[in-house]
N, C-alpha and C positions, 0 to 999 in steps of 0.2 A: 504493500500500500504506500510505503514511503517512496518507492521507485516511481509510482504513478502520481506522486506529489499531491496526495489527498491531504486535506487539512488535518491538524491535530485533533480537532473536535470530531471530525468524521471517523478518524481511526479509533479514537477513544470509544465512540458509540458502537462501531462495528465489533470491536473487541468485546465490549460488554454484552451485546446481544448474542454473540457467538458463544460466549461462556455460559450464558443462561440457556441457550438452545442445547448445548452439549450436556448440561446438568439435567435438563428436561428429558433428554434421551436416556440418560442413566436411570432416572426415576421411573421411567416407563419401560425400562428393560428392552429398549429397541435394539434390533440386531444391527442396524446401520442407518445411514442417512439416505432418505429418499423423499420425493415430493409429498407423499402422504404425511410423513412425520413433520415436514415443514408446515404443511397446511394445518395439522393438528396443533402445533406449537403456536401458529399464527392465531388460531381460534382461542385456545386455552389461555395464552399469555397476553396477547395484544387486544383482541376484540372483547373478551369478557371483562378485561380490566379497563376498557374504554380509553385506551391510549389514542393519541392523535393519529391522523392519516399519515402525516410526515414520519412519525416514529414507526408506524407499521411498514412503510416503504423502506425505511432505514434497516429494519430488522431483516427483511427479505434480502436487501442488498448485501448486508453483512454476512448472512449465511451463504449467499451465493459466492462472495469473495473467498470465504473459508473453503468451500467446496472446490473452487478453482485452484486454490493454493495446494489442496490435498490431491489434486489430479482426478477429482470425481466428476463424472458427467451426469449431473442431475438436472433435468429439464424443469426449470421453474417458470418458464415463459407462460405456461398454462395457468399458473397461480394467479387468481384474480386480484388485481391491485386497485384499490379505491382511488377515485379522483379526488384531488385536494379541493375542498370547497373554496369558491372564489369570493372571499370576503373583502370588503372595502377596508382600506387601512384606517386606523384611528388617527385623527389629526387634531392637534392643539391649535388654538388661535394664537396670534402674535401676543395678545395680552396675557394669555395663559403661560406662554413661554417666558415672558418678562416676569410674571409672578413667581415662577419656579426659580429663576435666577436671582430674583430679589430676596427670596427667603433662604437662599443658600449662601451662608456667610463664610464658610471655609473656602479659602482661595483655590485650593486644589480641586475641590469638588465642583465649585462654580466654573472653573476653567474647563474641566472635563465635559460638563453638561453643555456649556456654551460652544465648545469646539464640535461636539457631536451634532448640534443643531446648525451652527454656522457653516460647517463643511459638508453637511449631509453624509456623515460618516457612519459606517457600521461600527459596533462596539469593538469588534476584533481589530479593525483597522486603526482605531484610536489608541488601543492599548499596546499595539505593536509598533506604534509610531516612534521614531527616534528624534532627538533634538534637532538634528541636521535636516530633517524633513520639512521644517518650517522655513520657507523662503520669504523673508520679510521684505527684501528688495523688490521682488516681483509681485508680492502680494498673493502668493500661492502656497498651497500645502501639497507636498508630494505624498501620494498614497502608494506604498510599495506592496507588490504581490497581493493585491486585493482578491476578491472572489473571482475565480476563473484564472488566477495567477497573472492578472494584468496590472501593470502600473498605470497610474493616472494622476492628474492634478485636479485639485478642487480649490474653492475660494478661501482666501484668508481675510477675514473681516478686520477692519481697522480697530474695532472695539476689542476683538479677541486678541489682537496683537498686543495691545496695552495690558490686557489681563494676563497673557502669557508671560510678559516681562515681569510683572509683579509676582506671579507664581514662581518663575525661575529664580528670582532673587531670594525668595523665601525658602524654597524647597531644595534648590540646587540638584536637580536630577542629573545622573551621570551618563546613562546610556539611553534608556527609554524616556520618552516625554513624561509618562506617568508611571511611577515606580512604587512598589510596596515598601515596607519598612527596611528590608535588607537589599534595596536597589534591584529587586527582581521585578518582573512584570506585575503591574497592578491587576488585581483579580476582577473577573467578570462579576462575581457575586457581590463584591464590595461596591462596584459601580451601580449594580441594580438597586442595592440598598440606599445608595446616595439619592437616586432618582425617586424611589418610593417615599423616602422621608421628605423630600422637597415637595412632592405632589400633595402629601398629607398637610404639610405646613401651609401650602398655598391654598388649601381648601378646594382643590379640584376634585370633582366627584365622578368624572368620566371613568368608565370601566375599561380595563384592558390596556392601560398606558404602560409601555415598555421603553427601553432605551432606543429601540428601533422607531418608536413613535416620533422621536426628535428628527430622525432622517426623513420620515414621511412628511412631517410638518415643513421642513426645509424645502422639499420638492414642491409641495402644494403652494406654499407662499411665493416661491419663485414663479410658478405658473400664474398665480393670481396677479403678480406684478407685471405680467406680460412677457416673461422670458420665453424664448423659443424652446419648444419641447425637445428639440435636437440637442441644444446646449445642456438642458437638464439631464438628458440621457448620458451625455459625456461626463458631467459632474458626478453623477451617481454611479457611473461605471456599468451601466446596463448594456448587455450584448444586443438586445433587441428593443426597438422603440415600443413594441407591444407592452413590454414590462412597464415602461414609463407612462404609457397611455392611461394606466389605471388612475393616475392623479387627476385626470380630466373629469372623473366621476365624483370627485369630492371637493372641487374648488367652489367657493362661494360665488365667485363672479359668474361662472357658467350657469349656476342654478338661479341666480338673481335675475338673469336676463329672460328667464321663462315666465310668461304671464300666467297666473293661475286663472282658469276659466271662470271661477266663482266671482273673482274681482271685476269681471266684465259684465256681469248680469245686472 
């Protein structure tokens, strides 16, 4: 899996589900791996426990990778895979973003949240960012080895640059832009807790707010400001414009242009 340059998170998930599957086979005293046992595991472990569609597909992929590694030819193509539900992204208003930043007084936490929003970054991209990736002269942020192993540039806000300088003077990170106590990579779970705490303090009651919501909000606000969707696609690092087009369904501007027929009666 390392040779195929799969992400650490993907490898971790594949290893975990494969270990669970092998344990399941032991408990069931299965003679070997075949599509029937994969299907039973899928039903008993994933479906009955109501895990997400994404996790279900990851389980199947992980078992498939293990079988390939062991030289087993088990045909899993016939195993029915559920389609991922097409849900619209949760988006915060600009005022809600401001409220979140205003109630976050720790400079490190505020800088992280502000950077995620102002650069439209995935959390993994922000946490793996190095100090040298901030190009203050050009007003850009270099995003290395993002999803799909592609490098890209995104925007560097004037406000975030001032905040970054304050943060750097106070915390003096050595390698990564955001570091833990021992100068290792700042953890994803810590970042999630920072946002959850800020959302509570800001009194925002919307459900389903995650770190990725800041990225969704960045894209939506750019679109509402009239930014060409092709530029938004580049800033987000999307392979296909179809992925970016989802934000056209959640912009206030698009919906406000539609006249409600009741108002014309």
